[in-house]
C-alpha positions in Angstrom: -98.6 20.1 24.6 -98.3 23.8 23.8 -98.6 24.2 20.0 -100.7 22.9 17.1 -97.7 21.1 15.7 -97.3 19.3 19.0 -100.8 17.7 18.9 -99.7 14.8 16.8 -95.9 14.7 17.2 -93.8 12.4 15.1 -95.6 9.3 14.0 -98.5 9.8 16.3 -101.7 8.3 15.0 -104.5 10.9 14.4 -107.0 8.1 14.6 -106.4 7.7 18.3 -109.1 9.3 20.6 -108.6 12.9 21.5 -110.5 14.7 24.3 -110.9 18.5 24.0 -112.7 20.9 26.3 -115.4 22.7 24.4 -117.3 25.9 25.5 -118.9 26.5 22.1 -116.9 29.8 21.7 -114.7 30.9 18.9 -111.4 29.4 20.3 -112.7 26.0 21.1 -114.7 25.7 17.9 -111.6 26.7 15.9 -109.6 24.0 17.7 -112.2 21.3 16.7 -111.9 22.5 13.1 -108.1 22.3 13.1 -108.2 18.8 14.6 -110.5 17.6 11.9 -108.3 19.3 9.2 -105.2 17.6 10.7 -106.9 14.2 10.1 -108.2 13.5 13.6 -111.1 11.0 13.3 -112.0 10.3 16.9 -112.5 13.7 18.5 -114.5 14.0 21.7 -115.7 17.5 22.6 -116.5 17.9 26.4 -118.9 20.4 27.9 -119.4 20.4 31.6 -122.8 21.6 32.8 -122.2 23.9 35.9 -125.6 25.6 36.1 -125.1 28.3 33.6 -128.6 27.9 32.4 -127.7 27.9 28.7 -128.9 25.5 26.0 -126.4 23.1 24.4 -128.2 22.9 21.1 -125.8 25.3 19.4 -122.8 23.2 20.6 -124.4 20.1 19.2 -124.9 21.8 15.9 -121.2 22.7 15.7 -120.1 19.2 16.7 -122.4 17.7 14.1 -121.1 20.0 11.3 -117.5 19.2 12.1 -118.1 15.5 12.6 -117.0 15.2 16.3 -118.8 13.7 19.3 -120.2 16.0 21.9 -120.2 14.9 25.6 -122.3 17.0 28.0 -121.4 16.1 31.6 -123.5 17.3 34.5 -121.1 18.6 37.1 -123.6 20.8 39.0 -123.9 18.8 42.2 -120.2 18.2 42.5 -119.4 21.8 41.7 -121.7 23.1 44.5 -120.8 20.5 47.1 -117.0 20.2 46.6 -116.1 23.7 45.3 -118.6 26.4 46.1 -119.4 25.2 49.6 -115.8 25.3 50.7 -115.3 28.6 48.9 -118.0 30.2 51.0 -116.5 29.0 54.2 -113.0 30.1 53.0 -114.4 33.6 52.1 -112.8 33.1 48.7 -112.3 36.7 47.5 -109.3 37.7 45.5 -107.3 40.4 47.3 -110.6 42.0 48.6 -111.6 42.7 45.0 -114.0 39.9 43.7 -115.1 36.4 44.7 -113.2 33.8 42.7 -115.1 31.6 40.1 -113.0 30.0 37.4 -110.5 29.0 40.0 -113.3 26.8 41.3 -114.7 25.5 38.0 -111.5 24.7 36.2 -110.2 21.9 38.5 -113.6 20.2 38.4 -113.7 20.5 34.5 -110.2 19.0 34.4 -111.2 16.2 36.7 -114.3 15.2 34.7 -112.4 15.5 31.4 -109.7 13.2 32.7 -112.3 10.7 33.9 -113.8 10.7 30.3 -110.3 10.3 28.8 -109.7 7.3 30.9 -113.0 5.7 29.9 -112.2 6.3 26.2 -108.6 5.3 26.4 -107.5 8.7 25.2 -104.0 9.8 26.0 -104.4 13.5 24.9 -106.6 16.2 26.5 -106.7 19.6 24.9 -108.0 22.9 26.0 -108.0 26.4 24.5 -106.7 28.7 27.2 -104.1 31.3 25.9 -101.4 33.2 27.7 -103.7 36.1 28.6 -106.0 33.8 30.5 -105.5 32.4 34.0 -107.3 29.2 32.9 -104.0 28.1 31.3 -102.3 27.4 34.6 -105.4 26.3 36.4 -106.2 23.5 33.9 -102.6 22.5 33.4 -102.0 22.5 37.1 -105.1 20.4 37.7 -104.1 17.8 35.1 -100.6 17.6 36.6 -101.7 17.3 40.2 -104.4 14.7 39.3 -101.6 12.6 37.7 -102.9 12.4 34.1 -100.3 10.1 32.4 -101.0 11.3 28.9 -100.4 14.6 27.1 -102.4 17.8 27.9 -102.3 21.5 27.2 -103.4 24.2 24.9 -102.0 24.7 21.3 -102.7 28.5 21.8 -99.9 28.7 24.4 -97.1 28.9 21.8 -99.3 29.3 18.7 -101.7 32.2 19.1 -104.1 32.6 16.2 -105.6 35.9 15.1 -109.3 36.3 15.6 -109.7 37.2 11.9 -108.1 33.9 10.8 -110.3 31.9 13.1 -113.4 33.6 11.7 -112.3 33.2 8.1 -111.5 29.5 8.4 -114.7 28.7 10.3 -116.7 30.6 7.7 -115.3 28.3 5.1 -116.8 25.3 6.8 -120.2 26.9 7.3 -119.8 28.4 10.8 -119.8 32.1 9.9 -121.9 33.0 13.0 -118.8 32.3 15.2 -117.5 35.8 14.4 -120.4 37.6 16.1 -119.1 37.4 19.6 -117.1 40.5 20.7 -116.4 39.6 24.3 -115.2 36.4 26.0 -117.7 35.1 28.6 -117.7 32.3 31.2 -120.8 31.4 33.1 -121.8 29.0 35.9 -124.2 28.9 38.8 -121.9 31.0 41.0 -120.8 33.7 38.5 -121.2 35.3 35.1 -117.8 36.6 33.9 -116.6 38.7 30.9 -113.2 39.7 29.6 -111.3 40.6 26.4 -112.7 42.2 23.3 -114.0 45.7 24.1 -113.2 45.0 27.8 -109.5 44.8 27.2 -108.4 48.3 28.4 -108.7 49.0 32.2 -108.2 52.7 31.5 -111.3 53.0 29.4 -114.1 50.5 29.5 -117.9 50.6 29.8 -119.9 47.5 30.3 -123.1 47.4 28.3 -126.2 46.8 30.5 -127.4 44.0 28.3 -124.3 41.9 29.3 -125.8 41.5 32.7 -128.7 39.1 33.4 -128.9 38.7 37.2 -128.1 42.2 38.4 -130.4 44.4 36.4 -132.2 46.8 38.8 -136.0 46.5 38.8 -138.3 49.2 37.6 -139.2 50.2 41.2 -137.2 50.8 44.3 -138.9 47.9 46.0 -137.4 47.1 49.4 -137.5 43.7 51.0 -136.2 41.6 53.9 -134.3 38.4 53.3 -133.0 35.9 55.8 -130.3 33.3 55.1 -130.0 30.3 57.4 -126.7 28.3 57.9 -126.0 24.9 59.4 -122.4 23.9 60.1 -121.1 26.6 57.7 -123.4 25.7 54.8 -126.3 27.9 53.6 -129.4 25.8 54.0 -132.4 28.1 53.9 -133.9 31.3 52.6 -136.6 33.0 54.7 -137.0 29.9 56.7 -137.5 27.6 53.7 -135.0 24.8 53.5 -133.2 24.6 50.1 -130.3 22.5 48.7 -127.3 24.7 48.0 -127.7 24.7 44.2 -131.3 25.8 44.4 -130.5 28.3 47.1 -127.9 30.0 44.9 -130.1 29.9 41.9 -132.9 31.6 43.8 -130.7 34.3 45.3 -129.0 35.4 42.1 -132.0 37.2 40.5 -133.5 38.2 43.8 -130.4 39.9 45.2 -129.4 41.0 41.7 -132.7 42.9 41.2 -131.4 45.4 43.7 -128.3 46.1 41.6 -126.0 44.1 44.0 -123.2 41.8 43.1 -121.4 43.5 40.3 -117.6 43.4 40.3 -114.9 44.9 38.1 -111.3 44.2 38.9 -107.7 43.3 37.9 -106.3 39.9 38.3 -102.7 38.9 37.7 -101.5 36.4 35.1 -98.7 33.9 35.6 -96.2 36.5 34.3 -97.3 39.1 36.8 -99.1 41.5 34.4 -102.8 42.1 35.1 -106.0 41.9 33.1 -109.4 43.3 33.5 -112.3 41.0 34.4 -116.0 41.9 34.9 -118.3 39.7 37.0 -121.9 39.6 38.3 -122.3 37.4 41.4 -125.3 38.5 43.5 -125.8 35.3 45.5 -122.0 35.2 46.2 -122.2 38.8 47.3 -124.8 38.2 49.9 -123.7 34.7 51.1 -120.1 35.7 51.7 -121.2 38.7 53.8 -123.7 36.7 55.7 -121.2 34.0 56.5 -118.7 36.5 57.8 -121.3 38.1 60.1 -122.4 34.7 61.5 -118.8 33.5 61.8 -118.0 36.6 63.8 -120.8 35.7 66.2 -119.5 32.3 67.1 -115.7 32.3 66.7 -113.2 34.0 68.9 -111.3 37.0 67.5 -107.9 35.4 67.4 -109.3 32.4 65.5 -110.9 34.7 62.9 -107.6 36.6 62.5 -105.7 33.4 61.8 -108.5 32.2 59.5 -108.3 35.4 57.5 -104.7 34.8 56.9 -105.3 31.3 55.7 -108.2 32.4 53.5 -105.8 34.3 51.2 -103.5 31.4 51.2 -106.4 29.2 50.2 -107.4 31.6 47.4 -103.8 31.8 46.2 -103.5 28.1 45.8 -106.8 27.8 44.0 -105.9 30.8 41.8 -102.5 29.4 40.8 -103.9 26.0 39.7 -103.1 24.1 42.8 -106.6 23.1 43.9 -105.6 19.5 44.3 -102.3 20.4 46.1 -101.6 19.6 49.7 -101.4 23.2 50.9 -104.9 24.2 49.9 -106.3 20.9 51.3 -104.4 21.6 54.6 -105.9 25.1 54.8 -109.3 23.6 54.1 -109.0 21.4 57.1 -108.6 24.4 59.4 -111.4 26.3 57.7 -113.8 23.3 58.0 -113.1 23.1 61.7 -114.1 26.7 62.1 -117.2 26.2 60.0 -118.6 23.5 62.3 -120.0 26.1 64.7 -121.3 28.5 62.0 -125.0 27.8 62.6 -127.8 30.4 62.7 -129.4 33.1 60.6 -128.6 36.5 59.2 -131.4 38.9 58.2 -130.9 41.7 55.6 -132.8 44.7 54.4 -132.3 45.1 50.6 -133.0 48.2 48.5 -131.8 49.7 45.2 -128.0 49.4 45.4 -127.7 48.8 49.1 -128.1 46.2 51.8 -128.1 46.4 55.5 -128.0 43.6 58.1 -130.5 44.0 60.9 -130.3 40.6 62.7 -127.8 37.9 63.4 -128.9 34.9 65.4 -126.3 32.2 66.3 -126.9 28.8 67.8 -123.9 29.1 70.1 -123.2 32.9 70.2 -120.4 34.8 71.8 -122.2 38.1 71.6 -124.0 39.9 74.4 -127.8 40.7 74.2 -127.9 42.9 77.4 -124.7 44.7 78.3 -125.9 46.0 81.6 -127.0 42.6 82.9 -123.7 41.2 81.8 -121.7 43.9 83.5 -123.5 43.4 86.8 -123.1 39.6 86.6 -119.4 40.0 85.7 -118.7 42.3 88.6 -120.6 40.0 91.0 -118.6 37.0 89.8 -115.3 38.8 90.1 -116.1 40.0 93.7 -117.1 36.4 94.6 -113.8 35.2 93.3 -111.9 37.7 95.4 -113.7 36.7 98.6 
């Protein structure tokens, strides 16, 4: 389904249930309004809670005004355990530029929307990604690989609608405030991301400081030490205090971000090959990925790490291109999980304004030396004994 005219093709009954992904933004609100105007009477707007820390009251108000049903699904635990955890072990960074985020959230959102559609008996799932957003192929790819038997897609794919038209039509139904947003945002526990609007042009852009929440530098240049503990490749503690992964990430975002760490600006390719600018703040990801690499290097042999680094970009590519549920990413994940089994220990950091330095790595089963001279003597002695 790629156009507004294709939502109810032929003699399709607009009274049948329709599931649509709903962020509360301009595009998804406009789609709800169009569906109602087209005669749809059983519309289900789906919002998946992924730890963005935002209230859903405004979304409920929009749904109530348009006469559709809002479903808020809590996907936080599944997001952390099944998507962020493997991404940390896979060092999921796009071309050494920025950690990936929507590549992780979109397949989960698709999975949960599909589950709801099955419960409702809905044969249509809509989203609002357009051709300048990578979400288009990630959601469509997830629905395809999950085997959704109904119709799915975005009407904006072949029917782009001007921002002015969306604002005008929503104003007519009492939703004038939808025109106030000047940038597209996407947030979850792992990342806050911005694109489009005044951030369209990579040759000339400046990010207003008030867009950031986690990575605003504190008033003083306070320095601190911070220790991350891992068990079997999973972050499990901060400064010796055990924490579940979702709470650990939530605690690190403002703490690491207060030193001005974890901001990213970079280009990412679309399906056609052209590239778009994306801005991110990911302080917890910034520190956790680096900590993991340091500890990994302490326990894995160099050749294993080299092969893993090759598979990491394959893993990232498959997730990025909408093939999270494909066999290639899952196969790469098996190798990565095998490597993660020995990643147990701690990494200690010194944090300051705009910088971080590691000053200790302690592995449960280390390959590193702690006293080179003693090792050299023991090594020579062993070799001489073998010659004799």
